[in-house]
N, C-alpha and C positions, 0 to 999 in steps of 0.2 A: 082388616090385616095390613092394605094400605094407609087406612090412617094412624094406625098404631106406627109403622115406618116411617110417614112422615112426622111424626108427632119426636121417633128420638133422633131423626136426622137435625130438626129443629133442636131439640134438646144439644144434642151434640155441640153443633154450630154456636148455639149461645155461649157452651161451656167454652170451648176454642177461643170466642172473640173475649171472653172473660177473663182467660188466662193470657191473651195477648194483648190485652191493656194495661197489665202490671206495670209498674213504675220500673223502668229500667236499672238494674244492679248497676255501682260502679257514680263516680264523683258525677258531679254537673258541672262544668268548667266554668268558670267566673275570672274576671283579668285580675292576674294576681297584682299585688300591692308593688308601687313601685316609687323611688326617691320622686318628690315634689319640689321644683323650682319655680317658684313666683316671678322673679325677674331677672333679665341679662345683667351679668356683671359690667362687661362694658360699655352698654347701652346707658346704665345709670351713673358712668364716671362722672365727675366736672366738665370733660371736655368732650363728651359724646356727642355735643353738637358738631363741634371740627372733623368728628371720626366719621362722617356720614351717616350715621345709622339711625334710626329712629323707630321708637315701641308702637308706630303705625302698622295696624293690620292693612295689608294689601295683597292681591292675589300674584303668589311667583308662578305662575303658568308657563309664560313665555320669558323666562326671568332674561334669555340670552338679547333679547330684543332692546334690552335697556340698554346695550353698547351701542346701538345705533350703526352696525355693520352690518350690511346685504350679503357680504360673504359667508360672514360667520352662519348668518340666517339658512342659508342654502345648503353648508355642510351638514347644518342640524338636521334640516331637512331631509337630505340626501342619507344621512346616518340610519335617522327612524325608519326609511324604505325601505334599508339594503342592510343592516347591518346584522350579521348571519349568528351572534351571538342574542342579540333579542330575537331571533328567530326560534332559536332553540327553546327560549323561556315560553316562545310563544305556543308551540306546539306542545310544551307540560301542560298549557292551558289545557287544549284540545284534549289531550290522552287525560286530564281531571277530570272533565264532560261527562268522559266514556266512564270513566271509573265509575264514577257517582250515577251512571244507569245501571254499573251493575249492582253496585248497594242497594239501590231501591228494587232491581229486581230481586232480591233476597229476602223481601217483605214477604212475598207471595210463594205460590208452591215451587220447591226448591226444584223436583224434579218434573215433566212431562213429556209424557209421550204418546203416538199414535202410532198405532203397527197393524200389520194382518199377517196371515200365510197360509199358506195350502200345503196340506200333506195326502200323498199317496205312498200308499204301501202293499206291496204285492206277499204273499206268504207263499213259500215254495212247497207244492203239490206232494213233494216227495220226501217231505218230513213224515215220520213213522204217524203220530196220531192223527194228522191232517189225513194223511191216505186213508185211513183206518176208518175216520168218522166218512169221509167221500163215500167206501163201499156200500153205508148204512143211507145215506142221505145226501145230496147234494150240499156242497159247500161251496162258499163265496169268499174267497180268501182273497179278495180286493178290498182294499179299506181305504177311505178319505176323510178327510179331516179337513174343516175351513173354517178361519176364525178375524175378525178384526176388533179391534178396542182401543180403548183409550185409559190410561193408567197415570195417577199423580202421587207424590208423595210432597208431604207439607209438615216441615220444623215450624212449630208455634212457635212466634218470639215472645215466651214465657216472659226470659229474664232483659228481654232487652235488648238482646247481643246483636240482631239486624238493624233494630233502630241507632243502637250507637255505631254500627258500621255507616248507616247513612250520616250520622252526624260525622264522623269522620272523613268522608269523603267529601260531602257539603264544606268542613273546614279545608282541607287538602286541596278543593278547588280555589276557594277563597287565598288562601296560602300561595298557590301556582300564579293567582293575578297579579297579587302583593310582589312575588316574586320580579312576576314582567316586568309591573313598576318601579320594581328598587332597580333592576336593569336598564331601564330606560333612563333613571334620574344618573346612575352611573356613566351611561352612554351620553347624555349631554353635556354631564361636566367632564369628562374624558376630552369629547370632541373640543369642545370651549376652551380647557386650559394647552392642549395640544396648540391648539390654532394661534394662542396668546405667546406659548412658545415658540412657535413657527415667525411671528411679527416681531418678536424680541432678538431673535436670530438673524433676520433678515436687516434690521436695525443698526445690530452690532456689528454686521459686514459692513453696513455702508460708514458707520464711524469709524471701524478699522481703515477702508480704503482712503477715506477723508483724511485719516492722522497719515498714512503711509504718502499722502501725496503733498501733503504738509512737511513732514520728514526727509520726504525725497527734496523738496526747495532747499530745505537746512543744511542736507548733504551735499547738495551742490552748492551750496553756499562758502560752507566751509573747505569744500574742493577751490574753489575759485580763490578763496585766501590764500589757501595752502600754495597752489601756484605761482603767487605772488607772492610767495614770503612773507605775507602778514601773520600767517599764526603758523602753528605747529604740525606734525603730522596726529598728533594726539585727537585733536578736532576733526580729523576725516575719519579715525578708526573709532574715535566714540560716536559721531552721526552713522556711521557705515551699523554698528553695532546695534544702535537702537532702532534703525530703518528695517534691520532685517529679523530684529524682534519682534516686531509690528506683521510684517510679512508674514512671520510663520504663523499667525493669528488667523488668517485667511484659512487655511486648508482647515484647520481644527473646525473653526464655524459652519465651513461649508458641508463638511462630514457631520455635523451635529445636526445640521438642517435638514439634509439630506434623510437622514436617520428617523428624524422628526416627522418628515413628511412619510415617508413608510408607514409608521407608526399610526397614522393619520389613515393611511388607504386602508387599512387592516378596519378599522371603524368606519368608514365609508363602505367599508365591503365592495373594493373596486381594487384597480392595480397602481400601482405607485407613477406610472407614466402617465396616469391623469393629472396629478398633483399640480404640477405647472402649469397647466390651461385654466385649475381650479385657482388657486393663489395666485398667480402672478410672481412677478420676482421680486416686487418690493411691497411693503404696506407698512404702517403705523401699527405700534399695540392698541388694540381695541380700549377704552375708556367709558366708564358710565357715567354720566353728566348730571343724575340726581341723587338723593338721599336713598339707601337703602332701608326698608320697612320691614324688619326682623320680626313683629308682630311681640307676642308675649310666648313661654317657655309651652304653657298649655296647650297651646295650636300646634306643637310638635309632633306630639305623641298622634294628632289625629293626621297629620299631613305624611310624616316619614313612612314611607313603605317597607322598609325596612324594620322598625319597629310593629307595624303589622303585621309583619311577616313572621315573627317572633312569637306574638301574640297568637297569631293561628297554628303555628307549630305547635304548640304545648297543648291548645285545644283538641287540635288532632289525635295528638297522644294522650290526653283524658278521655277522650271515645274509647282509644286501644285501650285503658285500664277496664273498662267496663265491659268488653269483649270477652278480655281475661277471665274476669270474674265469674262472667255468665256459666263458664266450664266447669265453676264449681257445684252446678245444682242440676238436676235432672233436666234430659230435654226431652220431650213431648212431641210425638209425632204420628201425622196423620196420613194414613194411606189409603187408597180406593182406587177400584178399577171398573170400568162397563165396559159391556160389546155385546158382540154376537156370537154365536159358536153354533157349527150344526155339524156332521157328519151323515155318512153312505151317501151321499148327494141329496140331502135333503134341504130343503128353501134356506136358505140364510140370512135372508131378511126378513124372516118371519115372527111376529110376534114372541112364539114361544121358543127363539134361537136365543133371546136375550140373555147374559150371563152378568154377574157383578161379585165386587167385592169391597169390603169396607173393613179397616182394622185402627186401631188406637195402639199405640206402642211408647213404654218409656224405655229411654237409656239413660244410664248412669254411670259416668266413668268413676270408680269409686275406686279401686287399686290402680290409680296413677303413681302410689310411690315420692308425691311431694310434688312431681313435675308440673300441675297445674298452679299449684298453691306458688311456687317459687316464681310461676310466670307471671303472675300478678305482680309480685314483687319487684320483678324485673321491669314489667311496663311502669308500675308506681315510680320508681328511680329513674328510669327515663323523663317520665314527665318531672319528676322535680328538678332535674337537670336542664329541662326545658326552660320553666318558671325561673331558674336562677339566670339563663341564656336570656331571657326579657327582661329581667331587670338590671342585667348588665349592658343589654343593647342601647335601655331609654339611656342609662348612663354613660355611654358611647355616644350617643346622639347630642347630649347637652355637651360633654368636653367638645366634641366635633365641632358644632355651633361658635363656642367659646372662646375654642382658639383660631378659629378661622377668623373670628369678629376681632380680636385683640391682632391678630398678623393683619388684618387687612387695615384698621386703623393706624398702626405704629407705620407700615409701609407708606401711608399716607404721608406722615411725618419726615419720612427719610425723601420723600421727593423732592418736598417744597428745599429742606436742607441741599440735596446731592446739584438743584436746580442751580442756585447758588454757587456751589462749588463749579459746577462746569461753566458759569458767567465769568467767576471770578478767575479760574484757569485758560479760558481759550483768551482773557485780558492779559494775562500773568504772559503767556507764550508769545503773546503779538510785542509785549514789550521788551520781554528780552528777545526777539531777533531785531526789534530794531536798534537796542541797545549793543546788539554786539554787531551790528552792520558799520555802528556809527565806532566801534572802537574802545567803547568804557566797560564791556561786559565780556566777560569769559562764556566760553562754549555752554561750560555746566551749567550755567543759568538757563541756555536753550535746552540742555538734557533733563532739566529737574524741570521746568515749567511743560514741555512737550509730554513727557511722561506723568505728571499729573493731571494734564488733560485728558489724557486718553485713560487713565483708570477714572474720572472723576464722571466721563460720559459711559464708560461701562456702568459704574457704581448706578448712573440717574437711570441706564436702561431695567438694569436689574429691578432696580427701586418700582419702577412703572411696570414692569412684570408682575412683582411681586404684590402689586395694587389689584391688577387685573385677577390675577390666580387665586388671589385671595377672597376676592368676591364672587369667581366661582363659585371656590368653597364653600362660602355662606351660603349662597342659592343651595349650592348640594347638598349642603347641613342643614338647610331648611326644608326639603323635601321636595323642590321644587323640581318641575319639568314634564314629571310623570302622566299630567291632566290632559295632553295633547294626546292620548290613546282613548280618550273617552268619545266613543259613539263612532269607535274606528276598528277593523277587524286585527286581530292578533297577528295575523299573517298577510302577506302579499297578497293579492288577488291572482296573480300564477301561482303562487304557491299552493293556495286554497281550490284553484281548478283542478293541479295536480294531484292533489287528495282526493276530491270528490272525484275525477276519472278513475283512480285505482281502486276507492273502495266505498261502500254506501255509508257514507255518513250522516244521511237524514237532513235536521237542520241544527246539528250539530256546531257545522262550521259560522253559521250566524252568528251575531252578536248576541242574538237573545234567543235562544232552543228553546223550544215550547217543552212542557214537560211529557208530551207524551215518548218524544227522542230520546227522554231518558230512562223510559220502560223497555 
């Protein structure tokens, strides 16, 4: 009898294993087709060599170090350690790890319970039938029942819904890591861009004050000549107007400078009061002294985390289509229970107290009024939208890099022209003052040359800022910077310690959690 029961159990287990091994329904994800770019337009122009771009492949891990600016390096390191938006992305990675563990758990019996009970019941002696029986024979009116056992229920993964769930959770984990990397690329690029802007504003302030000093000397000269009757009041008023127009630039520049510092403080996860100690009161716009190795377009798809994130989002949704399709088919459920049961004071833990139950069932949601099919269609439409989003992300990536490269190369050309303009304007201003002092030129010549000098210097600063800002955009477009998080935790040690104190995370907070922690 026991041998027959064993064979039946083995046969049931074999059938269950065979059913569970069926190929999951739904589409298997394949990377969507996307436009292919063989070479960069700007790198292959005849003047590419003068533009500072090369097709040489080189790591762009710590691209900010090409600027040779220790302050920028410190700012990037502090932002990586303290930025709160990055910590939000890191927490989502840990959340996705836990969700993957939930998905793994669905592969095993979904419901298990260990329980026990003890019941005692006393029947009233004043009940009619009980009293009548008691007159004839003694009747024990107290009953007790005790039991302990284990029961489980397992929905077999015949159609692959649970396996698709694991696929979706695994893709979602990789997606959250890609989103973290993308946030890191954005962070390093934004910190560098704000730093360049701060240095440009500081240079603009220095130029404005330099021109105020120069124009003040010219205004004093016109006042002296007017007092001596050499010139008219017109020269005095024109010099005063020019001087005050230039002075009016200072408050605006100081306001822009402080606002930019405030924005940088947010990225660093600190207060604006620390910015002056971190940045100082003056500095020059950082510039890279080497050519930019942009590689080939094919490397972009492997390197940019936003492209990877778009692909993984589509992969996650592909698995959701399979999960929805599994609801179209019958669900096979195995249930079982085993335990000990006794009553009337008998020994609960004897061999004769054993009790058990085994059952198999089928559940098929047939009358669903099209809800299941329409859910499949809705999931498939969402999948198609993410395919289009991936293709659009690829195109956007190509466009961003090309736009940044052309802006970078053209800004470099502008710097050369504006530098010549500044040199000429400064010389012309000196000549105009000399001629005005000698009385062979009118004040309008000083007015024009000093106005042109200020404008040329402002244009040069803006062009130099554009060179550095567009170089940052090139590196950001190439997807550089996220690699610094490799072999690092996704959250600061202090935050991880707080989470571990608050909740039992097992080893999910470590860089490489074990498979056991996911179960």
